[in-house]
C-alpha positions in Angstrom: 156.3 56.1 39.2 156.7 59.8 39.1 153.8 62.2 38.5 154.3 62.7 34.9 154.2 58.8 34.4 150.9 58.8 36.2 149.4 61.7 34.3 150.3 60.4 30.8 149.1 56.9 31.8 145.8 58.5 32.4 145.5 60.5 29.7 145.9 57.7 27.3 143.3 55.5 29.3 141.0 58.4 28.7 141.8 59.1 25.0 141.6 55.2 24.2 138.3 54.9 26.2 136.7 58.1 24.6 137.5 56.8 21.1 135.9 53.6 21.7 132.6 55.3 20.8 134.2 58.3 19.5 131.2 60.8 20.0 130.8 63.9 22.1 127.4 62.6 23.4 128.8 59.6 25.2 128.3 59.2 28.9 131.1 60.0 31.2 132.3 57.3 33.7 135.1 58.1 35.7 137.1 54.7 36.4 138.8 56.0 39.5 136.9 56.9 42.6 137.8 60.0 44.9 138.3 58.2 47.9 140.8 55.7 46.8 142.4 57.5 43.6 142.0 61.1 44.1 144.8 62.4 41.8 144.0 59.9 39.1 140.1 60.8 39.4 141.1 64.4 38.9 143.3 63.7 36.1 141.0 61.3 34.3 137.8 63.9 34.7 140.7 66.6 33.2 141.5 64.8 30.1 138.1 63.7 29.4 136.8 67.4 29.4 139.7 68.4 27.1 139.1 65.4 24.9 135.3 66.1 24.4 136.1 69.7 23.6 138.8 68.7 21.2 135.9 67.2 19.3 133.5 70.0 19.8 136.2 72.2 18.1 136.5 69.9 15.3 132.6 69.7 14.8 132.1 73.9 15.0 134.7 74.0 11.9 132.2 72.2 9.7 131.6 75.0 6.8 128.3 73.2 6.4 127.1 73.6 10.0 123.6 74.9 10.7 124.1 78.3 12.5 121.6 77.3 15.0 123.6 74.1 15.7 127.0 76.1 15.9 125.5 78.7 18.5 124.5 75.7 20.5 127.7 74.1 20.2 129.4 77.2 20.9 127.6 77.4 24.2 129.0 73.9 25.1 132.4 75.0 24.2 132.1 78.0 26.8 130.7 75.4 29.4 133.4 73.1 28.7 136.3 75.9 28.9 134.8 76.8 32.3 134.7 73.2 33.4 138.4 73.1 32.4 139.5 76.2 34.3 137.8 74.7 37.3 139.6 71.1 37.2 142.8 73.2 36.7 142.1 75.1 40.0 141.0 71.6 41.6 144.2 69.8 40.8 146.5 72.9 41.9 144.2 72.5 45.3 145.4 68.8 45.5 148.8 69.8 45.0 148.7 72.8 47.8 147.2 70.4 49.9 149.6 67.6 49.3 152.5 70.1 50.2 150.9 71.9 53.0 153.5 70.8 55.4 156.5 71.7 53.6 158.6 74.5 54.9 159.3 76.9 52.1 162.9 78.3 52.0 163.8 82.0 52.2 164.8 82.2 48.9 162.1 80.2 47.1 160.8 81.2 44.1 157.4 81.2 42.2 156.9 79.4 39.0 155.6 81.3 35.9 152.8 78.8 36.0 151.3 76.6 38.4 151.7 73.0 38.3 148.2 72.2 37.2 148.4 74.8 34.1 151.4 72.8 33.1 149.1 69.4 33.6 146.8 71.3 31.2 149.1 71.5 28.3 150.2 67.9 29.3 146.7 66.6 28.5 146.3 68.9 25.4 149.6 67.3 24.3 148.4 63.8 24.8 145.4 64.5 22.5 147.9 66.1 19.7 150.1 62.8 19.9 146.8 60.4 19.6 145.6 62.4 16.6 148.8 63.2 15.0 149.6 59.5 15.2 146.4 58.9 13.6 147.2 61.1 10.6 150.8 59.5 10.2 149.1 56.2 9.5 146.1 56.8 8.1 145.5 54.2 5.3 143.8 56.6 2.8 146.6 59.4 3.0 149.5 59.8 0.6 153.1 59.0 1.7 153.9 62.6 1.7 150.9 63.2 4.4 152.3 60.4 6.4 156.1 61.6 6.2 155.0 65.1 7.3 152.9 64.2 10.1 155.5 61.8 11.4 158.0 64.7 11.6 155.2 66.4 13.4 154.7 63.6 15.8 158.4 63.1 16.5 158.3 66.9 17.6 155.3 66.3 19.8 156.7 63.3 21.5 159.8 65.1 22.3 157.5 68.2 23.7 155.9 65.6 25.9 159.4 64.4 27.2 160.4 68.0 28.0 157.0 69.0 29.5 156.7 66.0 31.8 160.2 66.5 33.0 159.5 70.2 33.7 156.5 69.4 35.9 158.1 66.5 37.5 161.2 69.0 38.5 158.5 71.7 39.7 156.7 69.4 41.8 160.1 68.2 43.3 161.2 71.8 44.0 157.9 72.4 45.7 158.3 69.5 48.0 161.7 70.6 48.9 160.8 74.1 49.4 162.9 75.5 46.5 159.7 76.9 44.8 156.4 77.8 46.2 152.8 77.8 44.6 149.3 79.5 44.6 146.0 78.5 43.4 145.1 81.2 40.9 141.3 81.8 40.2 141.2 82.8 36.8 138.4 85.4 37.3 136.5 84.9 34.2 134.3 87.6 33.4 132.4 87.2 30.1 130.1 84.3 31.7 129.1 86.4 34.8 126.1 88.5 34.1 127.3 91.0 36.6 130.8 91.6 34.9 130.0 91.0 31.4 128.2 94.6 30.1 126.3 92.6 27.3 124.6 90.4 29.7 124.2 92.9 32.5 122.3 95.0 30.0 119.6 92.2 29.4 118.9 92.0 33.3 
């Protein structure tokens, strides 16, 4: 099984598990251990963060949401974004460690995005596929709605094939030394009370 098959399988497990209870407040339980299945453990955690945040984003768009609740939710989204970024770095660190013995070729090039940022997009795509399928088969929706969502779903499924293939090719190129990678820190400034002038001014 290649990497994208593993990732897409794990992402489906996460999304199906989340929607059993379908609430952002449910407890998180990673079914993969770090010791036995480190890659799957990281992928499961990554997609769980994305899945919860997907539903945070739905909730905060409620025009009737209480302003105080909205502010609390905005803080949760900010924290979730930080967790998401951290997980991308952890997954890239996994790939870097996995390929540390590879002799990089003299003409090797670096990709525009690291493997884990491709994984980030693949995780979000899994959520889009799940929810677009829901809309394409929703019993209380019109035939026009079904048809429009099915067209979108077909495009998303094609995108998943393309992205999966591209990630697998990138990882293969890194393994053969044709590409090299780095772990890029995002250097987010708005959560740092030394770097955000608004927060710094309140110290």
